[in-house]
Every structure is written in structure tokens, then in C-alpha cells.
N, C-alpha and C positions, 0 to 999 in steps of 0.2 A: 310884594308891596301891599296888596289888599290885606293879607293876613296880619301884617304888622300894624296897619291902620286900625283894623278891627280890635286887635289886642289893646292898643292904646285907648280906644273908646271904652272898652270893657273895664280896663284898669281904672280909668277915671270914674266910671259909673260906680264901681265898687267902693272907691274912695268917698264919693258923694253919699252913697248909702251908709257907709260907716259913720260919716259926719252927721247924717240925718238921725241915726240911732243915738248918737252921743247927745245931740240937741234934744231929742225926745226925752231921754233920761233926765236931762236938765230942765225939763218943762219949758223949753223954748220952742213951742209948737209951730209958730210961724216960720221959723228958720228950718225946723225939721221937715215940714211939709214942702217947703220950697226945694230943699235938697233932695227930698224923695222924688219930686218931679224931675229934677235935673238928672238923677240917677236913671229913672225910667227913660227919659229922653235919650240919654247917651247910649244906653244898652239897645234901645230900638234903632238908633242910628247905626250902631255897630252891626246889627242884624241886617239892616237895609243895605249897608255897604257890602256885606258878605253875600247877600242874596241877589241884590239888583246891581251891584257894582257902581253905586251912585250915592253921593252924599247930597242932601238938600238942606238948605237953611230954613228951618222951621222949628217952632216950639210946640207945635200941635201934636200931642200924643196920639190923638185919634187918627190923624192922617198917617203918622208913622206906623201905627199898629195895623191899620188897614192895608198899607202898602206892602207889608210883609205877610199878609194873610194870617194875622194873629188869631188865636181862638177867641170865640165870642166873649168868654169870661174876661179875658185880658182887655178886650176892647171896652167892655163895660167898666172895668176898673180904671182904664185910661180916661173915660168920660167923667169919672169922679175926680180924678187928679188934675185933669186938664185946666180947669178954671184957676187953679192955684197960681199958675205962672202969671196970669193976667192980673 
């Protein structure tokens, strides 16, 4: 059950990342960065489900990254991307 849920989140994250790249190439920067945030959020949620066996409803990349003990560089990148959702 957990494995399937993780796979679904990762698959959607990859789809969002692909869409972000497409919009970036089309110079639709606002859409591209929003989708990049969505991709990061979904892959972090997948990791959280895998590691902690729990899904939380949040859009806060910093919280998600810290919950899974992400490396400092990733946490720093999340802090740059986090305001985009707001």
C-alpha cells in the first residue's frame, strides 16, 4: 500500500516537473515556477510517506524537507522556492 502511494506521488511529481520545463521553454515563467514548486512538494510528500508512513496536508516545502532530514542544500533550495506557492 505504502509503495503504491509513494509511486503515485512520484509519478505526479515527474509529470509536474515535465510541465514546468515545457512552460519554462515557452517563457511562461510564473506557471513554470509554480509547477516546479508542485513537483518539489509532491516528491517530498512521497519521501515523507516512505520514511514516516504519514501524509500531511501542507504546501510548506521547508517543513516537508526538514521532516525527512533533507540535506542542508536542499533545505536552502526549498526556502527559495517556498514563497512561490503563496
